[in-house]
Every structure is written in structure tokens, then in C-alpha cells.
TIGU-868195 format. One record per atom (N, C-alpha, C, O, CB): x, y, z; atom name; residue number from 1; residue in three letters. Coordinates in nm, 4 decimals, always signed. Glycine has a CB too. Example, Ala and Ser with C-alpha at 12.3 -4.5 7.8 and 13.67 -1.06 7.14 Angstrom:
<nodes>
east_north_up_atom_n_res
+1.3190_-0.5690_+0.7800_N_1_ALA
+1.2300_-0.4500_+0.7800_CA_1_ALA
+1.3200_-0.3300_+0.7800_C_1_ALA
+1.4236_-0.3319_+0.8465_O_1_ALA
+1.1308_-0.4473_+0.9046_CB_1_ALA
+1.2850_-0.2250_+0.7080_N_2_SER
+1.3670_-0.1060_+0.7140_CA_2_SER
+1.2900_+0.0030_+0.7870_C_2_SER
+1.3409_+0.1138_+0.8039_O_2_SER
+1.4084_-0.0598_+0.5725_CB_2_SER
</nodes>
This chain:
<nodes>
east_north_up_atom_n_res
-16.3447_+0.9098_+10.3595_N_1_MET
-16.3233_+1.0340_+10.3473_CA_1_MET
-16.3050_+1.0750_+10.2119_C_1_MET
-16.2302_+1.0140_+10.1354_O_1_MET
-16.2258_+1.0669_+10.4217_CB_1_MET
-16.3936_+1.2115_+10.1681_N_2_ILE
-16.3635_+1.2521_+10.0492_CA_2_ILE
-16.2727_+1.3869_+10.0716_C_2_ILE
-16.3305_+1.4705_+10.1411_O_2_ILE
-16.4943_+1.2692_+9.9673_CB_2_ILE
-16.1825_+1.4128_+10.0404_N_3_GLY
-16.1013_+1.5406_+10.0247_CA_3_GLY
-16.1167_+1.6311_+9.8603_C_3_GLY
-16.0852_+1.5836_+9.7512_O_3_GLY
-15.9327_+1.4852_+10.0503_CB_3_GLY
-16.1439_+1.6974_+9.8724_N_4_ILE
-16.1433_+1.8007_+9.7798_CA_4_ILE
-16.0586_+1.9135_+9.7837_C_4_ILE
-16.0976_+1.9993_+9.8628_O_4_ILE
-16.2519_+1.8440_+9.7757_CB_4_ILE
-15.9344_+1.9449_+9.7107_N_5_PHE
-15.8185_+2.0284_+9.6983_CA_5_PHE
-15.7897_+2.1079_+9.5974_C_5_PHE
-15.8027_+2.0628_+9.4836_O_5_PHE
-15.7247_+1.9668_+9.7062_CB_5_PHE
-15.7491_+2.2295_+9.6152_N_6_LYS
-15.7164_+2.3354_+9.4942_CA_6_LYS
-15.5570_+2.3069_+9.4711_C_6_LYS
-15.4705_+2.3052_+9.5586_O_6_LYS
-15.7496_+2.5188_+9.5418_CB_6_LYS
-15.5428_+2.2882_+9.3503_N_7_THR
-15.3703_+2.2426_+9.3311_CA_7_THR
-15.3428_+2.3240_+9.2096_C_7_THR
-15.4296_+2.3556_+9.1282_O_7_THR
-15.3287_+2.0535_+9.2967_CB_7_THR
-15.2221_+2.3549_+9.2022_N_8_ASN
-15.1428_+2.3961_+9.0552_CA_8_ASN
-15.1030_+2.2853_+8.9637_C_8_ASN
-15.0021_+2.3009_+8.8948_O_8_ASN
-15.0024_+2.4713_+9.0819_CB_8_ASN
-15.1807_+2.1608_+8.9551_N_9_ILE
-15.0860_+2.0614_+8.9088_CA_9_ILE
-15.1511_+2.0772_+8.7390_C_9_ILE
-15.2714_+2.0665_+8.7149_O_9_ILE
-15.0997_+1.8852_+9.0033_CB_9_ILE
-15.0588_+2.1006_+8.6460_N_10_ASP
-15.1111_+2.1821_+8.5106_CA_10_ASP
-15.0792_+2.0627_+8.3783_C_10_ASP
-15.0970_+2.0895_+8.2595_O_10_ASP
-15.0010_+2.3586_+8.4839_CB_10_ASP
-15.0320_+1.9365_+8.4270_N_11_SER
-14.9988_+1.8726_+8.2930_CA_11_SER
-15.0205_+1.7473_+8.3408_C_11_SER
-15.0073_+1.7092_+8.4571_O_11_SER
-14.8525_+1.8964_+8.2233_CB_11_SER
-15.0701_+1.6563_+8.2015_N_12_PRO
-15.0983_+1.5031_+8.2271_CA_12_PRO
-14.9784_+1.4234_+8.3167_C_12_PRO
-15.0104_+1.3450_+8.4060_O_12_PRO
-15.1111_+1.4266_+8.0730_CB_12_PRO
-14.8511_+1.4491_+8.2868_N_13_HIS
-14.7496_+1.4063_+8.3367_CA_13_HIS
-14.7469_+1.4192_+8.4863_C_13_HIS
-14.7160_+1.3144_+8.5432_O_13_HIS
-14.6523_+1.4626_+8.2758_CB_13_HIS
-14.7733_+1.5291_+8.5692_N_14_ASP
-14.7970_+1.5768_+8.6921_CA_14_ASP
-14.8714_+1.5291_+8.7493_C_14_ASP
-14.8449_+1.4760_+8.8571_O_14_ASP
-14.8203_+1.6750_+8.7038_CB_14_ASP
-15.0088_+1.5313_+8.6898_N_15_LYS
-15.1175_+1.4816_+8.7391_CA_15_LYS
-15.1139_+1.3050_+8.7407_C_15_LYS
-15.1881_+1.2443_+8.8179_O_15_LYS
-15.2316_+1.5469_+8.6533_CB_15_LYS
-15.0393_+1.2470_+8.6668_N_16_ASN
-15.0213_+1.0833_+8.6878_CA_16_ASN
-14.9237_+1.0799_+8.7893_C_16_ASN
-14.9555_+1.0058_+8.8823_O_16_ASN
-14.9674_+0.9909_+8.5522_CB_16_ASN
-14.8061_+1.1409_+8.8022_N_17_GLN
-14.7191_+1.1013_+8.9142_CA_17_GLN
-14.7880_+1.1403_+9.0566_C_17_GLN
-14.7667_+1.0697_+9.1551_O_17_GLN
-14.5742_+1.1747_+8.8970_CB_17_GLN
-14.8675_+1.2504_+9.0632_N_18_VAL
-14.9395_+1.2695_+9.1777_CA_18_VAL
-15.0357_+1.1895_+9.2413_C_18_VAL
-15.0382_+1.1583_+9.3604_O_18_VAL
-14.9887_+1.3611_+9.1641_CB_18_VAL
-15.1275_+1.1540_+9.1383_N_19_LEU
-15.2103_+1.0431_+9.1421_CA_19_LEU
-15.1762_+0.8936_+9.1922_C_19_LEU
-15.2500_+0.8207_+9.2585_O_19_LEU
-15.2467_+1.0359_+9.0230_CB_19_LEU
-15.0507_+0.8668_+9.1461_N_20_GLN
-14.9713_+0.7306_+9.1819_CA_20_GLN
-14.9042_+0.7523_+9.3321_C_20_GLN
-14.9052_+0.6622_+9.4160_O_20_GLN
-14.8388_+0.6970_+9.0577_CB_20_GLN
-14.8613_+0.8484_+9.3494_N_21_ALA
-14.7691_+0.8715_+9.4845_CA_21_ALA
-14.8979_+0.8606_+9.5718_C_21_ALA
-14.9121_+0.7672_+9.6508_O_21_ALA
-14.6675_+1.0389_+9.5026_CB_21_ALA
-15.0005_+0.9679_+9.5541_N_22_LEU
-15.1462_+0.9471_+9.6533_CA_22_LEU
-15.1779_+0.8314_+9.6543_C_22_LEU
-15.1668_+0.7820_+9.7665_O_22_LEU
-15.2786_+1.0152_+9.6148_CB_22_LEU
-15.2175_+0.7560_+9.5689_N_23_THR
-15.2802_+0.6370_+9.5784_CA_23_THR
-15.2143_+0.5368_+9.6852_C_23_THR
-15.2801_+0.4763_+9.7699_O_23_THR
-15.2830_+0.5808_+9.4436_CB_23_THR
-15.0410_+0.5257_+9.6655_N_24_ALA
-14.9579_+0.4542_+9.7196_CA_24_ALA
-14.9441_+0.4702_+9.8631_C_24_ALA
-14.9373_+0.3798_+9.9463_O_24_ALA
-14.8532_+0.4700_+9.6593_CB_24_ALA
-14.9400_+0.6302_+9.8882_N_25_LYS
-14.9166_+0.6815_+10.0369_CA_25_LYS
-15.0410_+0.6443_+10.1126_C_25_LYS
-15.0436_+0.5825_+10.2190_O_25_LYS
-14.8909_+0.8487_+10.0484_CB_25_LYS
-15.1597_+0.6965_+10.0340_N_26_PHE
-15.2865_+0.6638_+10.1381_CA_26_PHE
-15.3838_+0.5471_+10.1121_C_26_PHE
-15.4786_+0.5271_+10.1880_O_26_PHE
-15.3817_+0.7865_+10.1437_CB_26_PHE
-15.3619_+0.4777_+10.0143_N_27_ASN
-15.4452_+0.3622_+9.9983_CA_27_ASN
-15.5722_+0.4001_+9.9192_C_27_ASN
-15.6660_+0.3203_+9.9191_O_27_ASN
-15.4805_+0.3027_+10.1358_CB_27_ASN
-15.5825_+0.5307_+9.8437_N_28_ALA
-15.6801_+0.5713_+9.8053_CA_28_ALA
-15.7598_+0.4692_+9.7310_C_28_ALA
-15.6956_+0.3850_+9.6683_O_28_ALA
-15.6520_+0.6739_+9.7467_CB_28_ALA
-15.9161_+0.4632_+9.7283_N_29_THR
-15.9963_+0.4003_+9.6341_CA_29_THR
-16.0208_+0.4638_+9.5400_C_29_THR
-16.0543_+0.3957_+9.4431_O_29_THR
-16.0980_+0.3608_+9.6701_CB_29_THR
-16.0181_+0.6092_+9.5193_N_30_ALA
-16.0552_+0.7020_+9.3784_CA_30_ALA
-15.9581_+0.8244_+9.4186_C_30_ALA
-15.9341_+0.8691_+9.5308_O_30_ALA
-16.2511_+0.7596_+9.3555_CB_30_ALA
-15.9186_+0.8573_+9.3154_N_31_CYS
-15.8359_+0.9868_+9.3043_CA_31_CYS
-15.8411_+1.0461_+9.1908_C_31_CYS
-15.8205_+0.9718_+9.0948_O_31_CYS
-15.7042_+0.9733_+9.3269_CB_31_CYS
-15.8665_+1.1803_+9.1625_N_32_THR
-15.8824_+1.2660_+9.0286_CA_32_THR
-15.8094_+1.3866_+9.0358_C_32_THR
-15.7829_+1.4320_+9.1471_O_32_THR
-16.0286_+1.3058_+8.9963_CB_32_THR
-15.7711_+1.4480_+8.9284_N_33_VAL
-15.7375_+1.5682_+8.9272_CA_33_VAL
-15.8082_+1.6163_+8.7970_C_33_VAL
-15.7870_+1.5502_+8.6954_O_33_VAL
-15.5895_+1.5845_+8.9380_CB_33_VAL
-15.8824_+1.7146_+8.7903_N_34_ASP
-15.9542_+1.8040_+8.6945_CA_34_ASP
-15.8410_+1.9259_+8.6143_C_34_ASP
-15.8363_+2.0430_+8.6518_O_34_ASP
-16.0824_+1.8857_+8.7933_CB_34_ASP
-15.7752_+1.8827_+8.5260_N_35_LEU
-15.7048_+1.9842_+8.4450_CA_35_LEU
-15.7706_+2.0708_+8.3995_C_35_LEU
-15.7166_+2.1797_+8.3800_O_35_LEU
-15.6432_+1.9452_+8.3492_CB_35_LEU
-15.8928_+2.0539_+8.3713_N_36_GLU
-15.9784_+2.1602_+8.2999_CA_36_GLU
-16.0274_+2.2658_+8.3663_C_36_GLU
-16.0585_+2.3706_+8.3097_O_36_GLU
-16.0855_+2.1100_+8.2457_CB_36_GLU
-16.0411_+2.2387_+8.5341_N_37_ASP
-16.0996_+2.3349_+8.6138_CA_37_ASP
-15.9886_+2.4561_+8.6285_C_37_ASP
-15.8699_+2.4356_+8.6033_O_37_ASP
-16.1448_+2.2675_+8.7545_CB_37_ASP
-16.0282_+2.5578_+8.6627_N_38_CYS
-15.9416_+2.6462_+8.6872_CA_38_CYS
-15.8711_+2.6540_+8.8077_C_38_CYS
-15.7883_+2.7430_+8.8266_O_38_CYS
-15.9915_+2.7431_+8.6683_CB_38_CYS
-15.9043_+2.5441_+8.9144_N_39_ASP
-15.8619_+2.5351_+9.0421_CA_39_ASP
-15.7798_+2.4018_+9.0634_C_39_ASP
-15.7345_+2.3634_+9.1712_O_39_ASP
-15.9803_+2.5463_+9.1318_CB_39_ASP
-15.7672_+2.3283_+8.9226_N_40_LYS
-15.7152_+2.1979_+8.9110_CA_40_LYS
-15.7182_+2.1161_+9.0530_C_40_LYS
-15.6319_+2.0861_+9.1355_O_40_LYS
-15.5705_+2.2109_+8.8547_CB_40_LYS
-15.8719_+2.0926_+9.0406_N_41_VAL
-15.9187_+2.0269_+9.1414_CA_41_VAL
-15.8932_+1.8852_+9.1719_C_41_VAL
-15.9087_+1.7993_+9.0852_O_41_VAL
-16.0306_+2.0429_+9.1337_CB_41_VAL
-15.8539_+1.8565_+9.2941_N_42_LEU
-15.7742_+1.7056_+9.3269_CA_42_LEU
-15.8965_+1.6650_+9.3973_C_42_LEU
-15.9591_+1.7485_+9.4625_O_42_LEU
-15.6086_+1.6980_+9.4339_CB_42_LEU
-15.9283_+1.5647_+9.3904_N_43_ARG
-16.0315_+1.4772_+9.4548_CA_43_ARG
-15.9675_+1.3296_+9.5198_C_43_ARG
-15.9070_+1.2516_+9.4463_O_43_ARG
-16.1470_+1.4442_+9.3347_CB_43_ARG
-15.9824_+1.3101_+9.6228_N_44_ILE
-15.9339_+1.1958_+9.6658_CA_44_ILE
-16.0204_+1.1204_+9.7938_C_44_ILE
-16.0673_+1.1851_+9.8874_O_44_ILE
-15.7933_+1.2294_+9.6998_CB_44_ILE
-16.0297_+1.0055_+9.7832_N_45_GLU
-16.1179_+0.9383_+9.8342_CA_45_GLU
-16.0609_+0.8173_+9.9226_C_45_GLU
-16.0324_+0.7130_+9.8639_O_45_GLU
-16.2002_+0.9032_+9.7307_CB_45_GLU
-16.0444_+0.8259_+10.0493_N_46_CYS
-15.9291_+0.6969_+10.1077_CA_46_CYS
-15.9919_+0.7228_+10.2500_C_46_CYS
-16.0981_+0.7799_+10.2746_O_46_CYS
-15.7137_+0.7266_+10.0937_CB_46_CYS
-15.9166_+0.6769_+10.3230_N_47_LEU
-15.9648_+0.6373_+10.4739_CA_47_LEU
-15.9505_+0.7851_+10.5401_C_47_LEU
-15.8861_+0.8784_+10.4921_O_47_LEU
-15.8545_+0.5036_+10.5621_CB_47_LEU
-16.0298_+0.7855_+10.6686_N_48_PRO
-16.0296_+0.9456_+10.7296_CA_48_PRO
-15.8930_+0.9564_+10.8030_C_48_PRO
-15.8371_+0.8840_+10.8853_O_48_PRO
-16.1679_+0.9823_+10.8520_CB_48_PRO
-15.8584_+1.0790_+10.7399_N_49_MET
-15.7583_+1.1387_+10.8086_CA_49_MET
-15.7423_+1.2853_+10.7785_C_49_MET
-15.8101_+1.3319_+10.6869_O_49_MET
-15.6410_+1.0694_+10.7840_CB_49_MET
-15.6356_+1.3862_+10.8656_N_50_PRO
-15.6622_+1.5366_+10.8325_CA_50_PRO
-15.6159_+1.5647_+10.6760_C_50_PRO
-15.5156_+1.5248_+10.6169_O_50_PRO
-15.5707_+1.6400_+10.9432_CB_50_PRO
-15.7092_+1.6358_+10.6369_N_51_GLU
-15.6943_+1.6955_+10.5026_CA_51_GLU
-15.5416_+1.7268_+10.5213_C_51_GLU
-15.4643_+1.6738_+10.4414_O_51_GLU
-15.7995_+1.8337_+10.4668_CB_51_GLU
-15.4878_+1.8137_+10.6261_N_52_SER
-15.3459_+1.8750_+10.6195_CA_52_SER
-15.2448_+1.7623_+10.6018_C_52_SER
-15.1340_+1.8006_+10.5641_O_52_SER
-15.3092_+1.9600_+10.7546_CB_52_SER
-15.2594_+1.6334_+10.6207_N_53_HIS
-15.1740_+1.5177_+10.5774_CA_53_HIS
-15.1870_+1.5330_+10.4095_C_53_HIS
-15.0851_+1.5609_+10.3463_O_53_HIS
-15.2356_+1.3569_+10.6446_CB_53_HIS
-15.3089_+1.5149_+10.3431_N_54_ILE
-15.2968_+1.4968_+10.2122_CA_54_ILE
-15.2280_+1.6296_+10.1530_C_54_ILE
-15.1410_+1.6253_+10.0660_O_54_ILE
-15.4346_+1.4631_+10.1532_CB_54_ILE
-15.2698_+1.7299_+10.2016_N_55_ALA
-15.2000_+1.8685_+10.1555_CA_55_ALA
-15.0648_+1.8709_+10.1446_C_55_ALA
-15.0120_+1.8889_+10.0349_O_55_ALA
-15.2253_+1.9778_+10.2434_CB_55_ALA
-14.9817_+1.8503_+10.2752_N_56_ASP
-14.8846_+1.8720_+10.3070_CA_56_ASP
-14.7939_+1.7526_+10.1949_C_56_ASP
-14.6844_+1.7927_+10.1554_O_56_ASP
-14.8865_+1.8687_+10.4647_CB_56_ASP
-14.8311_+1.6396_+10.1568_N_57_PHE
-14.7671_+1.5509_+10.0881_CA_57_PHE
-14.7712_+1.5767_+9.9558_C_57_PHE
-14.6879_+1.5422_+9.8720_O_57_PHE
-14.8073_+1.4357_+10.1132_CB_57_PHE
-14.8788_+1.6435_+9.9378_N_58_VAL
-14.8779_+1.7044_+9.7949_CA_58_VAL
-14.7723_+1.7790_+9.7518_C_58_VAL
-14.7096_+1.7728_+9.6461_O_58_VAL
-14.9813_+1.7864_+9.7742_CB_58_VAL
-14.7568_+1.8706_+9.8735_N_59_GLN
-14.6540_+1.9963_+9.8940_CA_59_GLN
-14.5180_+1.9595_+9.8705_C_59_GLN
-14.4370_+2.0293_+9.8095_O_59_GLN
-14.6564_+2.0572_+10.0400_CB_59_GLN
-14.4941_+1.8397_+9.9246_N_60_GLN
-14.3826_+1.7597_+9.9311_CA_60_GLN
-14.3499_+1.7131_+9.7856_C_60_GLN
-14.2299_+1.6996_+9.7616_O_60_GLN
-14.4066_+1.6437_+10.0284_CB_60_GLN
-14.4171_+1.6928_+9.7090_N_61_LEU
-14.4116_+1.6338_+9.5773_CA_61_LEU
-14.3824_+1.8000_+9.5031_C_61_LEU
-14.3277_+1.8052_+9.3929_O_61_LEU
-14.5774_+1.5303_+9.5272_CB_61_LEU
-14.4096_+1.8830_+9.5497_N_62_GLY
-14.3403_+2.0020_+9.4870_CA_62_GLY
-14.4801_+2.0881_+9.4163_C_62_GLY
-14.4769_+2.1692_+9.3237_O_62_GLY
-14.2077_+1.9435_+9.3579_CB_62_GLY
-14.5955_+2.0416_+9.4914_N_63_PHE
-14.7056_+2.1163_+9.4152_CA_63_PHE
-14.8087_+2.2086_+9.5000_C_63_PHE
-14.8519_+2.1515_+9.6002_O_63_PHE
-14.7904_+2.0087_+9.3404_CB_63_PHE
-14.8461_+2.3124_+9.4833_N_64_HIS
-14.9524_+2.4082_+9.5834_CA_64_HIS
-15.0462_+2.3055_+9.6151_C_64_HIS
-15.0394_+2.2226_+9.5244_O_64_HIS
-15.0397_+2.5533_+9.5072_CB_64_HIS
-15.1143_+2.2777_+9.6840_N_65_CYS
-15.2392_+2.1997_+9.7593_CA_65_CYS
-15.3141_+2.2631_+9.8732_C_65_CYS
-15.2621_+2.2690_+9.9847_O_65_CYS
-15.1902_+2.0710_+9.8207_CB_65_CYS
-15.4416_+2.3135_+9.8481_N_66_SER
-15.5222_+2.3466_+9.9827_CA_66_SER
-15.6291_+2.3075_+9.9866_C_66_SER
-15.6840_+2.2780_+9.8804_O_66_SER
-15.5417_+2.4685_+10.0180_CB_66_SER
-15.6960_+2.2932_+10.1072_N_67_PRO
-15.8246_+2.2429_+10.1132_CA_67_PRO
-15.9554_+2.3080_+10.0329_C_67_PRO
-15.9661_+2.4280_+10.0582_O_67_PRO
-15.8482_+2.2438_+10.2472_CB_67_PRO
-16.0434_+2.2642_+9.9545_N_68_LEU
-16.1598_+2.3636_+9.9124_CA_68_LEU
-16.2741_+2.3471_+10.0008_C_68_LEU
-16.3061_+2.2435_+10.0590_O_68_LEU
-16.2113_+2.3410_+9.7633_CB_68_LEU
-16.3444_+2.4837_+10.0056_N_69_GLU
-16.4364_+2.4711_+10.0982_CA_69_GLU
-16.5665_+2.5094_+10.0238_C_69_GLU
-16.6743_+2.5081_+10.0832_O_69_GLU
-16.4030_+2.5534_+10.2211_CB_69_GLU
</nodes>
């Protein structure tokens, strides 16, 4: 599964924190946040699962996260 999400992650520190947490929680094979994009796009490649699980987890970390369509 490749999930693409709109976030409000806006600093390199926050980006690293979220990427480390996502990689550990969901065993992601690839995970990035584009801080240059206006939507601060999060892309995660991991085992199939509902996008809501990833969005909820990022929100628990204190950031907005919603699937991009």
C-alpha cells in the first residue's frame, strides 16, 4: 500500500520524529514528508491497511493528517 496524506508537519525535527514513529509502528519500507509542498505531503509505503489507521496515528503524534485524493 502507498498512502498519500496532507499534513501540517513543518519542521525538519517534526518530520524526523513522525517518520521514525511511522517506520517503527507500520514497518514502512519507504516514508517521506515533502516540507516544500504546500500540503506537506506524507507518503508511506507499507503493508496494506486502512488509511485511517495511519492518519489517526499521525494525529496522536499531534499533527493534522488526512488522505489526499
